[in-house]
N, CA, C and O of each residue as an XYZ file, in Angstrom:
800
protein
N      18.997     24.570      5.139
C      18.773     26.192      6.048
C      20.591     26.790      6.542
O      21.642     26.333      6.992
N      19.951     28.158      6.044
C      21.643     28.968      6.846
C      22.242     28.338      8.140
O      21.834     27.784      9.160
N      23.136     28.621      7.707
C      24.411     28.247      9.056
C      23.777     28.968     10.519
O      23.680     28.442     11.628
N      23.389     30.365     10.087
C      22.705     31.123     11.024
C      21.682     30.312     11.845
O      21.671     30.669     13.024
N      20.914     29.426     11.582
C      19.531     28.419     12.650
C      20.656     27.538     13.301
O      21.747     27.130     12.903
N      20.030     27.428     14.319
C      20.273     26.637     15.602
C      20.481     25.324     14.738
O      19.997     25.331     13.606
N      21.310     23.948     15.272
C      22.016     22.900     14.930
C      20.478     21.726     14.708
O      20.332     20.880     13.826
N      19.299     22.160     16.102
C      18.306     21.048     16.225
C      17.534     21.475     15.538
O      16.688     20.625     15.261
N      17.349     22.507     15.038
C      16.478     22.922     13.834
C      16.520     22.075     12.744
O      15.736     21.179     12.433
N      17.773     22.556     12.067
C      18.900     22.373     10.733
C      18.367     20.694     10.810
O      17.768     20.296      9.811
N      18.566     19.715     11.952
C      18.756     18.451     11.654
C      17.118     18.201     11.574
O      16.811     17.306     10.786
N      16.112     18.791     12.202
C      14.250     18.531     12.133
C      14.074     18.909     10.423
O      13.403     18.202      9.671
N      14.653     19.894     10.070
C      14.096     20.024      8.799
C      14.508     19.143      7.861
O      13.653     18.698      7.097
N      15.760     18.754      7.738
C      16.025     17.922      6.880
C      15.617     16.167      7.189
O      15.727     15.185      6.455
N      15.095     16.322      8.658
C      14.197     14.877      8.806
C      13.099     15.217      7.787
O      13.169     14.597      6.726
N      12.184     16.022      7.919
C      11.067     16.332      7.513
C      11.393     16.254      6.168
O      10.552     15.627      5.524
N      12.323     16.675      5.530
C      13.055     16.438      3.987
C      13.123     15.436      3.445
O      13.158     15.372      2.216
N      13.173     14.066      4.468
C      13.850     12.987      3.798
C      12.412     12.375      3.375
O      12.211     11.643      2.406
N      11.383     12.868      4.384
C      10.364     12.320      4.107
C       9.711     12.134      2.644
O       9.917     13.201      2.064
N       9.016     11.255      1.790
C       9.170     11.530      0.162
C       7.685     12.596      0.050
O       6.685     12.768      0.747
N       8.091     13.020     -0.936
C       6.580     14.922     -1.233
C       7.416     15.430     -0.611
O       7.941     16.263     -1.351
N       7.931     15.433      0.449
C       8.347     17.224      1.133
C      10.078     17.776      0.530
O      11.201     17.274      0.573
N       9.579     18.859      0.076
C      11.046     19.414     -0.280
C      11.373     20.203      1.189
O      10.777     20.216      2.266
N      12.548     20.821      0.725
C      13.199     21.446      1.899
C      12.623     22.718      2.301
O      12.654     23.142      3.457
N      12.129     23.277      1.372
C      11.460     24.862      1.640
C       9.865     24.524      2.797
O       9.527     25.186      3.778
N       9.109     23.174      2.151
C       8.745     22.436      2.994
C       8.622     22.255      4.130
O       7.924     22.746      5.017
N       9.657     21.189      4.040
C      10.247     20.844      5.691
C      10.539     21.869      6.486
O      10.356     21.745      7.697
N      11.092     23.179      5.897
C      11.918     24.248      7.058
C      10.566     24.600      7.720
O      10.488     24.252      8.899
N       9.346     25.300      7.129
C       8.209     25.255      7.139
C       7.659     24.483      8.663
O       7.215     24.799      9.767
N       8.019     23.310      7.889
C       7.357     22.264      9.398
C       7.925     22.609     10.619
O       7.386     23.088     11.617
N       9.513     22.190     10.338
C      10.131     22.514     11.480
C       9.913     23.834     11.729
O       9.742     23.812     12.948
N       9.784     25.200     11.320
C       9.129     26.311     11.781
C       8.489     26.167     12.403
O       8.706     26.538     13.556
N       7.271     25.533     12.066
C       5.853     25.650     12.700
C       6.029     24.736     14.398
O       5.967     25.332     15.473
N       6.236     23.314     14.263
C       7.050     22.650     15.300
C       7.537     23.635     16.628
O       7.276     23.491     17.822
N       8.237     24.545     16.032
C       8.670     25.545     16.989
C       7.816     26.120     17.652
O       7.777     26.284     18.872
N       7.040     26.472     16.791
C       5.727     27.560     17.602
C       4.844     26.752     18.652
O       4.437     27.322     19.665
N       4.446     24.917     18.299
C       3.900     24.123     19.042
C       4.449     24.310     20.444
O       5.551     24.585     20.920
N       2.729     23.939     21.109
C       3.430     24.044     22.685
C       3.928     22.454     22.919
O       3.513     21.486     22.282
N       4.840     22.436     23.907
C       5.836     21.181     24.215
C       4.763     19.877     24.580
O       5.154     18.721     24.419
N       3.670     20.112     24.978
C       2.676     19.094     25.111
C       2.418     18.580     24.259
O       2.825     17.418     24.248
N       1.461     19.129     22.786
C       1.253     19.124     21.467
C       2.835     18.458     20.820
O       2.721     17.265     20.536
N       3.861     18.883     20.627
C       5.236     18.395     20.305
C       5.544     17.076     20.914
O       6.127     16.155     20.342
N       5.123     17.077     22.057
C       5.362     15.560     22.460
C       4.198     14.566     22.404
O       4.371     13.365     22.613
N       3.143     15.043     22.148
C       1.856     14.007     21.450
C       2.525     13.688     20.340
O       2.917     12.524     20.263
N       2.816     14.607     19.235
C       3.071     14.588     18.051
C       4.300     13.128     17.765
O       4.274     12.362     16.802
N       5.398     13.105     19.064
C       6.443     12.355     19.000
C       5.898     10.868     19.430
O       6.246      9.731     19.109
N       4.891     11.386     20.296
C       4.242     10.185     20.952
C       3.703      9.243     19.527
O       4.017      8.079     19.279
N       3.192      9.757     19.062
C       1.914      8.837     18.187
C       3.169      8.945     16.825
O       2.767      8.564     15.725
N       4.246      9.317     16.896
C       5.246      8.624     15.612
C       5.276      7.630     16.286
O       4.448      6.746     16.063
N       6.252      7.480     17.324
C       7.044      5.811     17.965
C       5.490      5.190     18.297
O       5.520      4.021     17.911
N       4.151      5.501     18.854
C       3.269      4.467     18.656
C       3.231      3.374     17.799
O       3.340      2.152     17.892
N       2.978      4.483     16.647
C       2.528      3.674     15.103
C       3.966      2.660     14.601
O       3.910      1.672     13.869
N       4.903      3.104     15.084
C       6.257      2.172     14.758
C       6.268      1.252     15.071
O       6.402      0.239     14.385
N       6.096      1.362     16.475
C       6.293      0.229     17.807
C       4.978     -0.706     17.433
O       5.075     -1.829     16.939
N       3.788     -0.076     17.741
C       2.854     -1.502     17.691
C       2.003     -1.678     16.169
O       1.013     -2.410     16.145
N       2.437     -0.988     14.963
C       1.782     -1.338     13.997
C       2.482     -2.834     13.391
O       3.675     -3.064     13.589
N       1.938     -3.430     12.928
C       3.126     -4.538     12.112
C       1.522     -5.158     11.116
O       0.313     -4.942     11.025
N       2.832     -6.194     10.443
C       2.024     -6.460      8.926
C       0.918     -7.847      9.254
O       1.414     -8.764      9.909
N      -0.423     -7.978      8.844
C      -1.109     -9.085      9.317
C      -0.393    -10.334      8.963
O       0.409    -10.290      8.030
N      -0.644    -11.734      9.770
C       0.067    -12.539      9.379
C      -0.949    -13.240      7.994
O      -0.535    -14.332      7.603
N      -1.662    -12.925      7.581
C      -2.539    -13.365      6.376
C      -2.271    -12.607      4.993
O      -1.696    -13.093      4.019
N      -2.855    -11.187      5.114
C      -2.328    -10.601      3.913
C      -1.165     -9.382      3.795
O      -0.524     -9.085      2.788
N      -1.127     -9.058      4.503
C       0.551     -8.511      4.843
C       0.006     -6.840      4.871
O       0.828     -5.940      4.695
N      -0.933     -6.646      5.025
C      -1.604     -4.944      5.246
C      -1.342     -4.939      6.614
O      -1.050     -5.946      7.259
N      -1.461     -3.613      7.136
C      -1.002     -3.020      8.157
C      -2.258     -3.058      9.300
O      -3.459     -2.826      9.166
N      -1.555     -3.403     10.333
C      -2.442     -3.762     11.781
C      -2.057     -3.680     13.049
O      -0.867     -3.758     13.354
N      -2.844     -3.543     13.773
C      -2.676     -3.604     15.133
C      -2.540     -4.986     15.793
O      -1.828     -5.321     16.741
N      -3.579     -5.851     14.902
C      -3.254     -6.962     15.219
C      -2.871     -8.118     14.209
O      -2.881     -8.086     12.979
N      -2.355     -9.681     15.513
C      -2.272    -10.001     14.428
C      -2.437    -10.985     12.978
O      -1.690    -11.756     12.375
N      -3.751    -10.524     12.808
C      -4.732    -10.635     11.716
C      -5.699     -9.417     11.819
O      -6.320     -9.070     12.823
N      -5.705     -8.865     10.648
C      -6.470     -7.714     10.539
C      -8.011     -7.867     10.473
O      -8.529     -8.955     10.224
N      -8.619     -6.907     10.670
C      -9.958     -7.264     10.386
C     -10.531     -7.325      9.548
O     -11.725     -7.466      9.814
N     -10.248     -7.285      8.300
C     -10.850     -7.067      7.016
C     -10.873     -9.088      6.714
O     -11.858     -9.750      6.388
N      -9.381     -9.623      6.981
C      -8.780    -11.200      7.017
C     -10.291    -11.834      7.712
O     -11.162    -12.567      7.244
N     -10.101    -11.098      9.169
C     -10.753    -12.011     10.792
C     -12.439    -11.998      9.989
O     -13.044    -13.069     10.059
N     -13.079    -10.939      9.333
C     -14.522    -10.424      9.056
C     -15.311    -12.177      8.194
O     -15.018    -12.647      7.095
N     -15.864    -12.476      8.765
C     -16.196    -13.836      8.048
C     -17.242    -13.323      7.179
O     -17.549    -14.054      6.238
N     -17.796    -12.314      7.290
C     -18.799    -11.762      5.988
C     -18.467    -11.742      5.120
O     -19.204    -12.278      4.292
N     -16.712    -10.939      4.422
C     -15.982    -10.620      3.330
C     -16.054    -12.593      2.451
O     -16.082    -13.706      2.976
N     -16.056    -12.238      1.302
C     -15.792    -13.153      0.399
C     -14.436    -13.362      0.309
O     -13.648    -12.459      0.028
N     -13.935    -15.149      0.659
C     -12.734    -15.636      1.238
C     -12.454    -15.555     -0.621
O     -11.559    -14.895     -1.149
N     -13.341    -16.293     -1.251
C     -12.504    -17.075     -2.375
C     -11.831    -16.045     -3.695
O     -11.366    -16.497     -4.741
N     -11.917    -14.664     -3.351
C     -11.567    -13.472     -4.158
C     -10.137    -12.689     -3.191
O     -10.293    -12.201     -2.072
N      -9.054    -12.724     -3.797
C      -8.176    -11.501     -3.163
C      -7.979    -10.834     -3.843
O      -7.574    -11.323     -4.897
N      -8.064     -9.718     -3.812
C      -7.302     -8.239     -4.480
C      -6.074     -7.510     -4.630
O      -6.064     -6.414     -4.071
N      -5.238     -7.785     -5.130
C      -3.765     -8.409     -4.880
C      -3.192     -6.587     -5.372
O      -3.291     -6.133     -6.512
N      -2.626     -5.843     -4.177
C      -2.215     -4.238     -4.179
C      -0.794     -3.931     -3.759
O      -0.163     -4.653     -2.986
N      -0.337     -2.857     -4.290
C       1.081     -2.608     -3.824
C       1.147     -2.240     -2.681
O       2.032     -2.808     -2.043
N       0.493     -1.415     -2.073
C       0.673     -0.948     -0.961
C      -0.492     -0.764     -0.056
O      -1.575     -0.569     -0.609
N      -0.429     -0.810      2.006
C      -1.513     -0.858      2.202
C      -2.385      0.283      2.120
O      -3.508      0.355      2.618
N      -1.666      1.351      1.319
C      -2.721      3.049      0.936
C      -3.612      2.330      0.397
O      -4.802      2.582      0.592
N      -3.054      0.893     -0.691
C      -4.311      0.967     -1.957
C      -5.265      0.286     -1.436
O      -6.335      0.344     -2.041
N      -5.196     -0.666     -0.026
C      -6.272     -1.317      0.291
C      -7.007     -0.169      0.632
O      -8.225     -0.296      0.504
N      -6.571      0.983      1.057
C      -7.918      2.142      2.105
C      -9.242      2.614      0.521
O     -10.438      2.630      0.228
N      -7.969      2.888      0.024
C      -9.175      3.267     -1.658
C      -9.334      2.291     -2.005
O      -8.900      2.324     -3.157
N      -9.686      1.333     -1.814
C     -10.581      0.026     -2.191
C     -11.865     -0.191     -1.658
O     -12.879     -0.607     -2.218
N     -11.596      0.285     -0.041
C     -12.397      0.234      0.950
C     -13.321      1.282      1.036
O     -14.463      1.153      1.477
N     -12.719      2.544      0.523
C     -13.509      4.019      0.664
C     -14.600      3.383     -0.472
O     -15.707      3.682     -0.024
N     -14.771      2.674     -1.681
C     -15.647      2.551     -2.199
C     -17.121      1.600     -2.006
O     -18.182      1.683     -2.624
N     -16.733      0.747     -0.969
C     -18.268      0.285     -0.390
C     -18.461     -0.711     -1.391
O     -19.648     -1.032     -1.342
N     -17.711     -1.521     -2.504
C     -18.046     -2.481     -3.216
C     -17.632     -3.701     -3.478
O     -18.309     -4.609     -3.959
N     -16.602     -3.728     -3.189
C     -15.708     -4.775     -2.803
C     -15.641     -5.801     -1.683
O     -14.886     -5.720     -0.714
N     -16.342     -6.583     -1.873
C     -16.160     -7.624     -0.206
C     -14.901     -8.753     -0.226
O     -14.573     -9.292      0.831
N     -14.287     -9.044     -1.363
C     -13.317     -9.791     -1.404
C     -12.079     -9.871     -0.002
O     -12.371     -9.536      1.146
N     -11.334    -10.149     -0.231
C      -9.978     -9.979      0.653
C      -9.016     -9.440     -0.116
O      -9.180     -9.236     -1.319
N      -7.525     -9.064      0.768
C      -6.652     -8.667      0.034
C      -5.355     -9.323      0.008
O      -5.046    -10.230      0.780
N      -4.816     -8.980     -0.641
C      -3.040     -9.222     -0.321
C      -2.112     -8.321     -1.044
O      -1.994     -8.147     -2.257
N      -1.170     -7.527      0.428
C      -0.458     -6.312      0.136
C       0.587     -6.502     -0.131
O       1.100     -6.996      0.874
N       1.873     -6.364     -1.518
C       2.759     -6.853     -1.764
C       3.895     -5.979     -1.394
O       5.052     -6.382     -1.511
N       3.619     -4.839     -0.968
C       4.980     -3.861      0.091
C       5.913     -3.785     -1.309
O       7.121     -4.021     -1.335
N       4.944     -3.337     -2.668
C       6.495     -2.650     -3.573
C       5.689     -3.333     -4.495
O       4.674     -4.024     -4.411
N       6.988     -2.651     -6.091
C       6.122     -3.450     -7.335
C       7.655     -3.644     -8.017
O       8.578     -3.146     -7.372
N       8.018     -4.393     -9.384
C       8.672     -5.327     -9.466
C       9.507     -4.029     -9.967
O       8.939     -3.161    -10.629
N      11.219     -3.909     -9.542
C      11.638     -2.707    -10.653
C      13.012     -3.025    -10.440
O      13.708     -2.597     -9.520
N      13.462     -4.041    -11.625
C      15.082     -4.421    -11.047
C      15.778     -3.228    -11.413
O      16.606     -2.945    -10.547
N      15.759     -2.470    -12.307
C      16.760     -1.406    -11.906
C      16.863     -1.018    -10.617
O      17.985     -0.950    -10.116
N      15.743     -0.708     -9.884
C      15.931     -0.481     -8.140
C      16.511     -1.382     -6.949
O      16.892     -1.218     -5.790
N      16.390     -2.257     -7.721
C      16.757     -3.914     -6.795
C      15.593     -4.594     -6.085
O      15.694     -5.327     -5.101
N      14.532     -4.268     -6.689
C      13.000     -4.944     -6.572
C      13.205     -6.052     -7.194
O      12.987     -6.176     -8.399
N      13.697     -7.084     -6.364
C      13.263     -8.290     -7.023
C      11.728     -9.427     -6.407
O      10.981     -9.214     -5.451
N      11.722    -10.112     -6.987
C      10.363    -11.136     -6.534
C      10.617    -11.008     -4.755
O       9.987    -10.601     -3.779
N      11.737    -11.534     -5.007
C      11.942    -12.399     -3.441
C      11.475    -11.182     -2.347
O      10.844    -11.552     -1.357
N      11.842     -9.409     -2.548
C      11.694     -8.740     -1.701
C      10.430     -8.190     -1.536
O      10.110     -7.255     -0.802
N       9.345     -9.230     -2.710
C       7.571     -8.850     -2.595
C       7.513     -9.586     -1.419
O       8.439    -10.089     -0.783
N       5.680     -9.595     -1.087
C       4.906    -10.488     -0.487
C       4.233    -11.678     -1.191
O       3.060    -12.019     -1.041
N       5.056    -12.196     -1.899
C       4.788    -13.044     -3.094
C       4.394    -14.548     -2.623
O       3.328    -15.159     -2.699
N       5.610    -14.890     -2.131
C       5.912    -16.405     -1.690
C       4.402    -16.488     -0.171
O       3.831    -17.454      0.337
N       4.281    -15.042      0.055
C       2.823    -15.601      1.113
C       1.468    -15.380      0.581
O       0.351    -15.481      1.088
N       1.918    -15.029     -0.665
C       0.399    -14.665     -1.509
C      -0.044    -16.172     -1.822
O      -1.201    -16.581     -1.724
N       1.688    -17.354     -2.434
C       1.174    -18.381     -2.995
C       0.856    -19.304     -1.461
O       0.046    -20.078     -0.952
N       1.902    -18.710     -1.246
C       0.838    -20.232      0.806
C      -0.254    -20.002      0.670
O      -0.981    -20.976      0.475
N      -1.102    -18.164      0.719
C      -2.536    -18.564      1.281
C      -3.485    -19.165      0.268
O      -4.610    -19.459      0.671
N      -3.088    -19.442     -1.330
C      -4.066    -19.650     -2.480
C      -3.526    -21.491     -2.432
O      -4.198    -22.204     -3.177
N      -2.415    -22.205     -1.632
C      -2.032    -23.403     -2.096
C      -3.100    -23.563     -0.251
O      -2.536    -24.427      0.421
N      -3.920    -23.163      0.256
C      -4.092    -23.462      1.186
C      -6.008    -23.569      0.539
O      -7.058    -23.992      1.024
N      -5.888    -23.377      0.153
C      -7.105    -23.876     -1.062
C      -8.431    -23.142     -0.614
O      -8.674    -22.920      0.572
N      -9.524    -22.671     -1.964
C     -10.757    -22.196     -1.657
C     -10.748    -20.624     -2.467
O     -11.739    -19.942     -2.729
N      -9.224    -20.288     -2.775
C      -9.548    -18.863     -3.448
C      -9.455    -19.256     -5.154
O      -8.508    -19.914     -5.582
N     -10.454    -18.810     -5.960
C     -11.200    -19.319     -7.042
C     -10.810    -18.072     -8.222
O     -10.956    -18.312     -9.420
N     -10.247    -16.587     -7.682
C      -9.931    -15.519     -8.346
C      -9.222    -14.428     -7.778
O      -9.747    -13.821     -6.845
N      -7.919    -14.032     -8.275
C      -7.050    -13.470     -7.920
C      -7.320    -12.060     -8.558
O      -7.423    -12.232     -9.773
N      -7.461    -10.865     -8.264
C      -7.600     -9.340     -8.722
C      -6.234     -8.894     -8.769
O      -5.570     -8.696     -7.751
N      -5.755     -8.714    -10.085
C      -4.405     -8.136    -10.174
C      -4.534     -6.344     -9.826
O      -4.279     -5.750    -10.873
N      -4.775     -5.586     -8.946
C      -4.826     -4.187     -8.903
C      -3.731     -3.841     -8.506
O      -3.743     -3.682     -7.286
N      -2.592     -3.610     -9.055
C      -1.406     -2.766     -9.116
C      -1.356     -1.863    -10.134
O      -1.588     -2.209    -11.292
N      -0.924     -0.110     -9.664
C      -0.575      0.549    -10.606
C      -0.964      0.094    -12.234
O      -1.068     -1.108    -12.479
N      -1.223      1.355    -13.591
C      -1.312      1.022    -14.428
C       0.405      1.344    -14.971
O       0.430      1.797    -16.116
N       0.897      1.283    -14.740
C       2.951      1.826    -15.112
C       3.221      0.207    -15.345
O       2.580     -0.829    -15.168
N       4.683      0.616    -15.898
C       5.712     -0.313    -16.302
C       5.538     -1.677    -14.923
O       5.178     -2.847    -14.791
N       6.048     -0.591    -14.180
C       6.520     -1.758    -12.588
C       4.798     -2.585    -12.227
O       4.559     -3.717    -11.807
N       3.972     -1.589    -12.559
C       2.669     -2.291    -11.993
C       2.216     -3.496    -13.032
O       1.993     -4.656    -12.685
N       2.139     -3.055    -14.179
C       2.056     -3.998    -15.182
C       3.009     -5.380    -15.093
O       2.500     -6.475    -14.855
N       4.765     -5.161    -15.359
C       5.297     -5.969    -14.496
C       5.053     -7.253    -13.504
O       4.932     -8.455    -13.738
N       5.039     -6.694    -12.630
C       4.879     -7.375    -10.913
C       3.291     -8.063    -11.803
O       3.125     -9.278    -11.705
N       2.383     -7.359    -12.496
C       0.911     -8.797    -12.463
C       0.978     -9.301    -13.432
O       0.259    -10.285    -13.606
N       1.738     -8.921    -14.340
C       2.084    -10.332    -15.667
C       3.246    -11.174    -14.492
O       3.492    -12.281    -14.971
N       3.752    -11.037    -13.587
C       4.231    -11.649    -12.838
C       3.745    -12.907    -11.944
O       4.202    -14.034    -11.753
N       2.704    -12.259    -11.522
C       2.150    -12.568    -10.522
C       0.904    -13.957    -11.186
O       0.339    -15.007    -10.878
N       1.051    -13.126    -12.078
C      -0.595    -14.060    -13.129
C       0.295    -15.488    -13.304
O      -0.190    -16.565    -12.957
N       1.867    -15.361    -13.973
C       2.263    -16.260    -14.714
C       2.585    -17.519    -13.693
O       2.774    -18.704    -13.969
N       2.579    -16.841    -12.414
C       2.494    -18.041    -11.301
C       1.363    -18.583    -10.943
O       1.328    -19.802    -10.779
N       0.367    -17.903    -10.774
C      -0.703    -18.727    -10.780
C      -2.005    -19.200    -11.781
O      -3.068    -19.743    -11.481
N      -1.447    -18.748    -13.136
C      -2.358    -19.791    -14.385
C      -1.731    -20.712    -13.780
O      -2.199    -20.692    -12.641
N      -0.940    -21.529    -13.839
C      -0.586    -22.991    -13.781
C      -1.471    -23.785    -12.654
O      -2.033    -24.844    -12.933
N      -1.554    -23.107    -11.196
C      -2.706    -23.319     -9.943
C      -4.092    -23.344    -10.695
O      -4.903    -23.803     -9.890
N      -4.663    -23.075    -11.786
C      -5.744    -22.987    -11.914
C      -6.582    -21.774    -11.426
O      -7.809    -21.813    -11.519
N      -5.985    -20.775    -10.944
C      -6.749    -19.822    -10.387
C      -7.130    -19.133    -11.069
O      -6.144    -18.855    -11.751
N      -8.261    -18.362    -11.580
C      -8.291    -17.171    -12.590
C      -7.799    -15.803    -12.221
O      -8.318    -15.363    -11.195
N      -6.935    -15.032    -12.802
C      -6.205    -14.093    -13.261
C      -6.806    -13.242    -13.337
O      -6.566    -12.984    -14.517
N      -7.728    -12.203    -12.912
C      -7.980    -10.338    -13.524
C      -7.162     -9.573    -13.659
O      -6.029    -10.055    -13.654
N      -7.247     -8.327    -13.812
C      -6.671     -7.129    -14.087
C      -7.772     -5.843    -14.039
O      -8.941     -6.004    -14.389
N      -7.282     -4.637    -13.592
C      -8.757     -3.889    -13.110
C      -8.756     -3.170    -14.277
O      -7.750     -2.644    -14.752
N      -9.826     -3.134    -14.739
C      -9.770     -2.266    -16.280
C      -9.613     -0.839    -16.133
O     -10.576     -0.153    -15.787
N      -8.825     -0.487    -16.296
C      -8.428      0.928    -16.518
C      -9.175      1.588    -17.333
O      -8.923      1.729    -18.530
N     -10.474      2.194    -16.554
C     -10.937      3.557    -16.812
C      -9.956      4.516    -16.092
O     -10.127      5.729    -16.215
N      -8.854      3.988    -15.287
C      -7.949      4.545    -14.471
C      -6.832      5.177    -15.489
O      -6.519      4.535    -16.492
N      -6.326      6.264    -15.250
C      -5.551      6.973    -16.412
C      -4.473      6.151    -16.430
O      -4.379      5.806    -15.253
N      -3.438      5.525    -17.149
C      -2.519      4.923    -17.791
C      -1.263      6.179    -16.850
O      -1.109      7.386    -17.037
N      -0.486      5.128    -15.743
C       0.686      6.088    -15.070
C      -0.084      6.706    -13.803
O       0.532      7.234    -12.877
N      -1.554      6.590    -13.844
C      -2.053      7.203    -12.656
C      -2.020      6.300    -11.099
O      -2.061      5.070    -11.114
N      -1.952      6.967     -9.993
C      -1.783      5.847     -8.751
C      -3.241      6.103     -7.905
O      -3.903      7.032     -7.441
N      -3.264      4.906     -8.009
C      -4.435      3.961     -7.546
C      -5.274      5.425     -6.113
O      -6.306      6.094     -6.058
N      -4.094      5.246     -5.288
C      -4.510      5.955     -4.427
C      -5.434      7.499     -4.506
O      -6.331      7.902     -3.765
N      -4.934      8.002     -5.458
C      -5.737      9.560     -5.532
C      -6.855      9.152     -6.547
O      -7.862      9.856     -6.472
N      -6.867      8.614     -7.051
C      -8.611      7.835     -7.748
C      -9.621      7.443     -6.925
O      -9.605      6.587     -6.040
N     -11.058      8.594     -7.536
C     -11.759      8.956     -6.729
C     -12.650      7.153     -6.761
O     -12.280      6.133     -7.342
N     -14.097      7.435     -5.735
C     -14.465      6.047     -5.582
C     -14.948      5.363     -6.973
O     -14.733      4.219     -7.373
N     -15.476      6.137     -7.421
C     -16.778      5.994     -8.758
C     -15.679      5.502     -9.825
O     -16.072      4.471    -10.370
N     -14.840      5.785    -10.135
C     -13.866      5.534    -10.650
C     -12.945      4.026    -10.292
O     -12.754      3.160    -11.146
N     -12.557      3.958     -9.189
C     -12.023      2.739     -8.102
C     -13.224      1.459     -8.872
O     -12.992      0.398     -9.452
N     -14.054      1.912     -8.660
C     -15.563      0.808     -8.728
C     -15.887      0.613    -10.295
O     -16.224     -0.471    -10.771
N     -15.758      1.667    -10.952
C     -16.069      1.020    -12.721
C     -14.566     -0.014    -12.853
O     -14.623     -1.142    -13.341
N     -13.680      0.406    -12.497
C     -12.464     -0.347    -12.553
C     -12.614     -1.382    -12.193
O     -12.333     -2.291    -12.975
N     -13.095     -1.690    -10.927
C     -13.241     -3.173    -10.415
C     -14.405     -4.025    -11.531
O     -14.180     -4.933    -12.330
N     -15.378     -3.486    -11.281
C     -16.521     -4.281    -12.302
C     -15.825     -4.425    -13.546
O     -15.830     -5.442    -14.239
N     -15.279     -3.447    -13.771
C     -15.006     -4.190    -15.330
C     -13.732     -4.527    -15.829
O     -13.256     -4.246    -16.928
N     -12.926     -5.553    -14.319
C     -11.775     -6.040    -14.837
C     -12.222     -7.086    -16.070
O     -13.238     -7.474    -16.646
N     -10.589     -7.301    -16.082
C     -10.443     -8.322    -17.383
C      -9.750     -9.643    -17.375
O      -8.816     -9.742    -16.579
N     -10.030    -10.644    -18.096
C      -9.031    -11.869    -17.610
C      -8.120    -11.438    -18.037
O      -8.286    -10.777    -19.063
N      -6.504    -11.593    -17.421
C      -5.254    -12.041    -18.012
C      -5.134    -13.368    -18.678
O      -4.061    -13.717    -19.169
């Protein structure tokens, strides 16, 4: 923003611009919009940010985001605990839940392998997945990472760790476009990909 703008407004725009997918022009629009809001609405917005940051944590079982120690999906006795769907991020859990067709459990890795970006296996929630499987009762792990180089590398890495344990490892059948993002896939495409998954 130009030097003639108030410094707090410049800083606010820069904070918005630091978020993924928001360029400086969009950030400036958001900053100016905040200035037009009622003080109470701005305070509510700020409180929502702080409450989310302070009160949302990772589930002690699947590493999804939740307010509880164990998330509602892991706590649900009606779910099929013999199948775990491994995804990159909590957004992917939401995408699968929209299909209303998958009744197993999830495991969120919180990233994908990318050695060039310094993301190695120890930065992902792979140890937690192995610990869950060591407890017994898991028959199949569905690798539902995005069909990208990083997603494929992560799927192959995890599959390599699980196969010696006698666990069936499958990969989504990709009616999903290569290079696509699960978060943006429609419910039918996700359901078909899940239904037609392949062994690895």
